[in-house]
C-alpha positions in Angstrom: 22.8 14.1 18.1 20.9 17.3 18.7 17.2 17.2 18.4 16.1 20.3 16.5 12.4 20.3 17.0 12.2 21.3 20.6 11.6 25.0 19.8 8.8 24.1 17.5 6.8 22.2 20.1 7.7 24.0 23.3 4.4 25.9 23.1 2.3 22.7 22.8 1.0 22.2 26.3 1.3 19.0 28.4 -1.2 18.1 31.1 -0.2 16.3 34.2 -3.1 13.9 34.2 -2.2 12.9 30.6 1.1 11.6 31.9 -0.6 8.6 33.3 -0.4 7.2 29.7 2.9 8.9 28.9 6.6 8.0 29.4 6.7 8.6 33.1 6.7 4.7 33.5 9.7 4.5 31.2 7.8 3.3 28.1 8.2 5.0 24.7 5.1 4.2 22.7 5.9 4.6 19.0 3.9 1.7 17.6 0.4 2.9 16.9 0.8 6.1 14.8 -0.7 8.2 17.6 -0.4 11.9 17.9 2.3 12.4 20.6 0.7 15.7 21.7 -2.4 16.2 23.8 -5.5 17.9 22.4 -5.8 21.7 22.4 -6.9 23.7 25.4 -10.2 24.4 23.6 -10.8 20.7 23.5 -10.0 20.2 27.2 -12.3 23.1 28.1 -15.2 21.8 26.0 -14.8 18.4 27.7 -15.0 19.8 31.1 -18.1 21.8 30.2 -19.7 18.7 28.7 -19.3 16.6 32.0 -22.5 18.2 33.3 -24.5 16.8 30.4 -23.5 13.1 30.8 -27.0 12.2 31.9 -28.2 12.9 28.4 -27.9 10.9 25.2 -25.5 12.3 22.6 -26.5 15.2 20.5 -24.4 17.2 18.1 -23.8 15.1 15.0 -25.7 17.6 12.9 -23.7 20.5 14.4 -20.4 18.6 13.7 -21.5 17.9 10.2 -22.3 21.6 9.7 -18.9 22.6 11.0 -17.2 20.1 8.6 -19.4 21.5 5.8 -18.1 25.0 6.5 -14.5 23.7 6.6 -14.8 21.9 3.2 -17.2 24.2 1.4 -19.8 21.4 1.2 -23.3 20.7 2.7 -24.0 18.9 6.0 -25.7 16.1 4.0 -22.3 15.3 2.5 -21.0 14.0 5.8 -21.2 10.9 8.0 -20.0 10.7 11.6 -18.7 7.4 13.0 -17.3 5.8 16.1 -13.8 6.0 14.6 -13.2 5.3 10.9 -13.8 1.6 11.7 -17.5 2.1 12.1 -17.6 3.8 8.7 -15.7 0.9 7.1 -18.2 -1.5 8.5 -21.1 0.7 7.3 -19.7 0.5 3.8 -19.5 -3.3 3.9 -23.0 -3.5 5.3 -24.5 -1.1 2.8 -22.9 -2.7 -0.3 -23.6 -6.4 0.7 -25.3 -8.2 -2.2 -26.2 -11.9 -2.3 -25.0 -12.2 -5.9 -21.9 -10.0 -5.7 -19.5 -10.1 -2.7 -16.1 -9.0 -3.9 -13.8 -6.5 -2.2 -10.5 -5.3 -3.6 -7.8 -4.0 -1.3 -4.1 -3.2 -1.4 -1.8 -5.8 0.1 0.2 -4.6 3.1 -2.3 -1.9 3.9 -4.5 -1.2 7.0 -5.4 -4.6 8.4 -9.0 -3.8 9.3 -10.2 -3.7 5.7 -9.5 -7.4 5.3 -10.8 -8.2 8.8 -14.1 -6.4 8.2 -14.5 -7.9 4.7 -14.3 -11.4 6.2 -16.7 -10.5 9.0 -19.3 -9.4 6.4 -18.8 -12.4 4.1 -16.8 -10.8 1.3 -14.3 -12.4 -1.0 -11.2 -10.3 -0.9 -8.6 -9.8 -3.6 -5.3 -8.3 -2.5 -3.2 -6.3 -5.0 0.6 -6.1 -4.2 2.4 -2.8 -3.8 4.5 -1.4 -6.5 7.7 0.2 -5.2 6.0 0.6 -1.8 3.2 2.5 -3.4 -0.5 1.7 -4.2 -0.7 0.4 -7.7 -4.0 1.9 -9.0 -3.7 0.4 -12.4 -3.3 -3.1 -10.9 -6.3 -2.4 -8.6 -8.4 -1.4 -11.5 -7.4 -4.6 -13.4 -8.4 -6.7 -10.4 -12.0 -5.5 -10.4 -14.5 -7.9 -12.0 -18.2 -8.5 -12.2 -18.2 -9.8 -8.6 -16.6 -6.6 -7.1 -18.7 -4.4 -4.9 -16.2 -2.3 -3.0 -12.6 -1.1 -3.4 -10.5 0.3 -0.5 -7.6 2.7 -1.0 -5.4 4.0 1.8 -3.8 7.4 1.1 -1.3 8.2 2.6 -0.8 4.5 3.0 -0.3 2.8 6.3 2.4 1.5 6.8 4.5 2.9 4.0 3.6 6.6 4.3 3.5 6.8 0.4 0.7 8.4 -1.6 -0.9 8.1 -5.0 -1.2 11.4 -6.8 -4.1 13.5 -8.3 -3.6 12.5 -11.9 -3.3 8.8 -11.0 -6.6 8.9 -9.0 -8.4 10.8 -11.8 -7.5 8.0 -14.3 -8.4 5.3 -11.8 -11.8 6.7 -10.8 -12.8 7.3 -14.4 -12.1 3.7 -15.4 -14.3 2.0 -12.8 -17.9 0.7 -13.1 -20.3 3.2 -11.5 -21.8 0.5 -9.2 -18.5 -0.2 -7.4 -18.0 1.9 -4.2 -14.5 3.4 -3.9 -13.5 4.1 -0.2 -10.5 6.4 0.1 -9.2 6.2 3.7 -7.3 9.5 4.3 -6.7 9.1 8.0 -3.2 10.7 7.7 -4.1 13.4 5.1 -3.5 16.3 7.4 0.2 15.3 7.6 0.7 15.1 3.8 2.9 17.8 2.4 2.9 16.9 -1.3 1.1 19.4 -3.6 0.1 16.3 -5.7 -2.0 14.8 -3.0 -5.5 14.2 -4.6 -8.4 16.6 -3.9 -10.7 13.7 -3.6 -13.7 15.8 -2.5 -13.9 17.1 -6.1 -15.1 13.7 -7.2 -17.9 12.9 -4.7 -20.9 14.2 -6.7 -19.9 12.5 -10.0 -18.5 9.2 -8.7 -19.4 6.6 -6.0 -16.6 7.8 -3.7 -16.5 7.7 0.1 -13.7 9.6 1.7 -12.7 8.7 5.3 -11.1 11.1 7.7 -10.5 11.0 11.5 -10.0 13.1 14.5 -7.7 10.3 16.0 -4.5 11.4 14.3 -3.7 15.0 13.6 -6.3 16.3 16.1 -5.1 13.9 18.9 -8.5 12.4 19.9 -7.6 8.7 19.4 -9.0 7.9 22.8 -12.4 9.3 21.9 -12.9 7.4 18.6 -14.6 9.8 16.3 -14.2 9.7 12.5 -16.1 11.1 9.6 -16.9 10.3 6.0 -17.4 12.6 3.0 -19.6 11.5 0.0 -22.3 12.7 -2.4 -25.5 13.5 -0.5 -27.4 10.5 -1.9 -24.6 8.1 -1.1 -24.1 9.5 2.3 -27.9 9.1 3.0 -27.8 5.5 1.7 -24.8 4.6 3.9 -26.2 6.3 7.0 -29.2 3.8 7.0 -26.8 1.2 8.2 -25.6 3.2 11.2 -26.7 2.4 14.7 -28.1 5.4 16.7 -26.0 7.2 19.3 -22.8 5.3 18.2 -20.6 8.4 18.8 -20.5 9.5 22.4 -21.4 13.0 23.7 -17.8 13.9 24.7 -16.4 12.8 21.4 -18.8 15.0 19.4 -18.1 18.0 21.5 -14.4 17.5 21.5 -14.3 17.0 17.8 -16.1 20.4 17.2 -13.7 22.1 19.5 -10.7 20.5 17.8 -11.9 21.5 14.4 -12.3 25.1 15.6 -8.7 25.4 16.8 -6.7 25.7 13.5 -3.8 27.5 15.2 -3.1 24.6 17.5 -3.5 22.1 14.6 -0.8 24.0 12.6 1.6 23.9 15.6 1.2 20.2 15.8 1.7 19.7 12.1 4.8 21.9 12.2 6.2 19.7 15.0 5.5 16.5 13.1 7.0 17.9 9.9 10.3 18.8 11.7 10.2 15.4 13.5 10.3 13.8 10.0 13.5 15.7 9.2 15.0 14.5 12.5 14.3 10.9 11.6 15.6 11.2 8.1 18.8 12.7 9.3 19.2 10.1 12.1 18.5 7.1 9.9 20.9 8.4 7.2 23.6 8.6 9.9 22.9 5.0 10.7 22.9 3.9 7.0 19.4 2.6 7.4 17.0 2.7 4.4 13.6 4.3 4.9 10.6 5.1 2.8 10.0 8.9 2.5 6.7 9.5 4.2 3.7 11.8 3.9 2.4 10.6 7.3 3.3 10.8 11.0 5.4 7.6 10.9 8.3 6.2 8.9 8.9 2.7 7.5 12.5 1.6 8.1 14.3 -1.4 6.6 16.5 -3.0 9.2 17.1 -6.3 7.6 16.3 -9.9 8.3 16.5 -9.3 12.1 13.6 -6.9 12.1 11.6 -9.0 14.5 14.6 -9.5 16.8 15.3 -5.8 16.8 11.7 -5.0 17.7 11.9 -7.4 20.6 15.2 -5.9 21.8 13.6 -2.4 21.6 10.7 -3.8 23.7 13.2 -5.0 26.3 14.4 -1.4 26.5 10.8 -0.1 26.8 10.6 1.3 23.3 7.6 0.1 21.3 7.8 0.1 17.5 5.8 -2.1 15.1 7.3 -5.1 13.3 6.0 -5.3 9.8 6.0 -9.1 9.3 2.2 -9.3 9.4 2.1 -6.7 6.6 4.3 -8.8 4.3 7.4 -6.6 5.1 9.5 -8.9 7.3 12.6 -6.7 6.9 11.0 -3.6 8.2 9.8 -1.8 11.3 7.4 1.2 11.5 8.2 4.0 13.9 5.5 6.5 14.8 6.6 10.1 15.4 6.7 11.0 19.1 7.8 13.9 21.3 11.4 15.1 21.1 12.3 13.0 24.2 10.6 9.8 22.7 12.3 10.3 19.3 15.7 10.7 20.9 15.3 7.7 23.1 14.1 5.6 20.2 17.1 6.5 18.0 19.6 6.1 20.9 18.3 2.6 21.7 18.2 1.6 18.0 21.8 2.7 17.7 22.8 0.6 20.7 21.1 -2.5 19.2 22.3 -2.1 15.6 
């Protein structure tokens, strides 16, 4: 099978030093939803310049907030900066903790850290099943009771790649008590192509909504761990009181600002990911494998009751994908989108096994 995306990514640079974590050792790493491409040249240059300031504590959160404010047409006070989205998730649980109410509502089969963090901070968790591989907002709303303090949504959802749409979210948010925090994790939002993807920033001043975004995925900074939150200014200020000082390192802050400034490079990466999606759709159809149409940089594939065995066989061939048994989807594997070489290898090995 010909891989049609080579031309679209040939101008995305590779750096020799980056190969120490690449496929030169034979491993194809498609299990963690990472961006297969390195950060932009602007990011690399900014990091090199910053090396001379490593004797100083981190500065630059305000500057990054101002950059984000300019991007979104908001104010710097609408933003929170975290050591990855995980710190912001923990901040939410800390801020909303109440001795009399400790309920959290999450979607079953979604990002595992919501449930992990909830248990760490002593919350009682309700899990709402998916409906047709999608978040069931009506069922989530019905699960909220007088004990609920916080609700987590994942859009696009990991691991299905599905989304809930603007009108669904509008109905959902309007039905909730105003003292329940709604956290909308949009880690993969840059990859979403649907015009019906919610414009969640429109709700932050009128509703208790915290939107989570990250530089780990589309911007390729997973190794630096920098995420950000968007909320109404009073909510952002309230949440920030639970944040430890200097939690985001100097290099991460500088690299995030540089990544945000390089829109041309981001569009090249998104174009490559979009064409990779088409490649996988075509390849999986040829193999008669069911998949869930995705709005993210990965695809959920139904391979049957031998999904775990297939995952292990791919591992034996140095191809890493994620078995979805822990997510309640024992017939499925999740494949992250990689470079043209990685995608071709994955499909070739999957064909040999199946």
